[in-house]
MIDOSE-1310 file (N, C-alpha, C; in nm, 2 decimals, decimal comma, always signed):
residues 69
metl	-0,92/+0,45/+0,94/-0,83/+0,51/+0,95/-0,69/+0,39/+0,97; -0,76/+0,28/+1,04/-0,71/+0,16/+1,02/-0,63/+0,08/+0,85; -0,71/+0,12/+0,76/-0,63/+0,12/+0,66/-0,54/+0,19/+0,56; -0,51/+0,35/+0,60/-0,46/+0,42/+0,59/-0,32/+0,36/+0,72
kesl	-0,35/+0,33/+0,79/-0,21/+0,30/+0,84/-0,13/+0,15/+0,80; -0,26/+0,08/+0,76/-0,18/-0,05/+0,71/-0,10/+0,00/+0,61; -0,16/+0,05/+0,52/-0,07/+0,11/+0,38/+0,04/+0,14/+0,44; +0,06/+0,27/+0,50/+0,15/+0,35/+0,59/+0,26/+0,18/+0,65
rltl	+0,23/+0,11/+0,69/+0,32/+0,02/+0,74/+0,35/-0,05/+0,63; +0,26/-0,08/+0,53/+0,33/-0,22/+0,39/+0,45/-0,08/+0,31; +0,41/+0,01/+0,36/+0,53/+0,14/+0,24/+0,70/+0,15/+0,32; +0,65/+0,16/+0,45/+0,74/+0,16/+0,50/+0,85/+0,01/+0,52
thpv	+0,74/-0,08/+0,53/+0,83/-0,24/+0,51/+0,85/-0,28/+0,40; +0,79/-0,23/+0,24/+0,85/-0,29/+0,14/+0,88/-0,12/+0,05; +1,00/+0,00/+0,09/+1,00/+0,10/+0,06/+1,02/+0,13/-0,07; +1,13/+0,02/-0,16/+1,17/+0,05/-0,23/+1,09/-0,01/-0,40
fgvg	+1,02/-0,15/-0,40/+0,90/-0,18/-0,52/+0,76/-0,22/-0,51; +0,79/-0,18/-0,34/+0,62/-0,19/-0,28/+0,58/-0,34/-0,29; +0,43/-0,36/-0,29/+0,35/-0,50/-0,23/+0,37/-0,59/-0,42; +0,35/-0,50/-0,47/+0,33/-0,51/-0,65/+0,19/-0,44/-0,68
pgmf	+0,16/-0,39/-0,78/+0,05/-0,32/-0,85/-0,11/-0,39/-0,81; -0,16/-0,33/-0,75/-0,30/-0,37/-0,74/-0,28/-0,50/-0,64; -0,19/-0,55/-0,51/-0,17/-0,61/-0,47/-0,17/-0,57/-0,30; -0,24/-0,45/-0,28/-0,27/-0,40/-0,13/-0,39/-0,53/-0,07
aeav	-0,49/-0,55/-0,12/-0,57/-0,58/-0,06/-0,53/-0,74/-0,04; -0,45/-0,76/-0,11/-0,39/-0,95/-0,16/-0,28/-0,96/+0,04; -0,22/-0,82/+0,01/-0,09/-0,83/+0,13/-0,17/-0,80/+0,28; -0,28/-0,77/+0,27/-0,38/-0,71/+0,37/-0,39/-0,81/+0,42
arka	-0,45/-0,90/+0,34/-0,54/-1,06/+0,37/-0,43/-1,11/+0,41; -0,29/-1,10/+0,37/-0,22/-1,27/+0,37/-0,15/-1,19/+0,55; -0,10/-1,06/+0,54/-0,07/-1,03/+0,71/-0,19/-1,09/+0,81; -0,33/-1,09/+0,81/-0,45/-1,09/+0,87/-0,43/-1,24/+0,88
qers	-0,40/-1,31/+0,78/-0,42/-1,47/+0,81/-0,32/-1,51/+0,90; -0,22/-1,49/+0,86/-0,03/-1,52/+0,93/-0,11/-1,48/+1,09; -0,19/-1,37/+1,15/-0,24/-1,35/+1,28/-0,38/-1,41/+1,32; -0,38/-1,53/+1,21/-0,60/-1,62/+1,22/-0,68/-1,47/+1,26
mhvg	-0,68/-1,36/+1,13/-0,81/-1,29/+1,16/-0,80/-1,27/+1,03; -0,96/-1,26/+1,03/-1,07/-1,21/+0,94/-1,07/-1,05/+0,88; -1,01/-1,04/+0,75/-1,04/-0,89/+0,72/-1,10/-0,87/+0,55; -1,16/-0,80/+0,54/-1,26/-0,77/+0,44/-1,17/-0,73/+0,35
ylet	-1,24/-0,75/+0,19/-1,15/-0,70/+0,09/-1,15/-0,54/+0,08; -1,00/-0,48/+0,11/-1,03/-0,36/+0,11/-0,91/-0,27/+0,04; -0,91/-0,18/-0,03/-0,85/-0,08/-0,09/-0,80/+0,05/-0,01; -0,68/+0,07/-0,03/-0,66/+0,20/+0,05/-0,70/+0,34/+0,00
hnsf	-0,78/+0,35/-0,08/-0,90/+0,47/-0,09/-0,78/+0,61/-0,12; -0,65/+0,60/-0,10/-0,55/+0,73/-0,11/-0,47/+0,71/-0,21; -0,47/+0,82/-0,31/-0,37/+0,76/-0,41/-0,23/+0,80/-0,35; -0,21/+0,84/-0,30/-0,08/+0,85/-0,22/-0,05/+0,72/-0,18
teis	-0,11/+0,72/-0,08/-0,07/+0,59/+0,03/-0,12/+0,47/-0,05; -0,15/+0,44/-0,19/-0,18/+0,33/-0,27/-0,05/+0,32/-0,37; -0,01/+0,46/-0,41/+0,08/+0,40/-0,50/+0,26/+0,33/-0,40; +0,22/+0,45/-0,28/+0,35/+0,44/-0,23/+0,38/+0,30/-0,16
secg	+0,25/+0,26/-0,11/+0,24/+0,08/-0,13/+0,26/-0,02/-0,19; +0,18/+0,00/-0,30/+0,19/-0,10/-0,40/+0,35/-0,12/-0,50; +0,37/+0,03/-0,50/+0,52/+0,06/-0,59/+0,58/+0,08/-0,53; +0,59/+0,15/-0,40/+0,74/+0,20/-0,36/+0,75/+0,30/-0,32
ipal	+0,84/+0,37/-0,29/+0,83/+0,51/-0,32/+0,91/+0,62/-0,41; +1,05/+0,58/-0,47/+1,06/+0,56/-0,60/+0,93/+0,59/-0,70; +0,85/+0,58/-0,70/+0,71/+0,54/-0,74/+0,63/+0,64/-0,75; +0,65/+0,67/-0,61/+0,54/+0,78/-0,56/+0,66/+0,93/-0,56
glyl	+0,73/+0,89/-0,57/+0,82/+1,05/-0,62/+0,80/+1,09/-0,80; +0,81/+1,01/-0,83/+0,76/+1,00/-0,98/+0,61/+1,02/-0,99; +0,52/+1,01/-0,95/+0,39/+1,06/-0,91/+0,38/+1,16/-0,90; +0,43/+1,25/-0,78/+0,46/+1,36/-0,74/+0,52/+1,44/-0,82
aalf	+0,58/+1,41/-0,90/+0,67/+1,46/-1,03/+0,59/+1,53/-1,14; +0,48/+1,41/-1,16/+0,42/+1,42/-1,30/+0,30/+1,49/-1,24; +0,27/+1,49/-1,11/+0,15/+1,60/-1,08/+0,19/+1,70/-1,04; +0,32/+1,81/-0,98/+0,34/+1,89/-0,99/+0,38/+1,96/-1,08
t	+0,44/+1,87/-1,22/+0,41/+1,96/-1,32/+0,39/+2,01/-1,43
């Protein structure tokens, strides 16, 4: 559940371009390092929040449009 919340936080803090394709784990690790915490290598495991946090909200819109077409 915490990973889902973190992916939503990254979506809100980087709404247009996201953190970069495939960079979710790096962004979470960087944020944990700033807080002096240790976090294991995690992926979001939710395709919608993965796309929105890594590529931004416009990419999520395109993904949803392709999905529903």
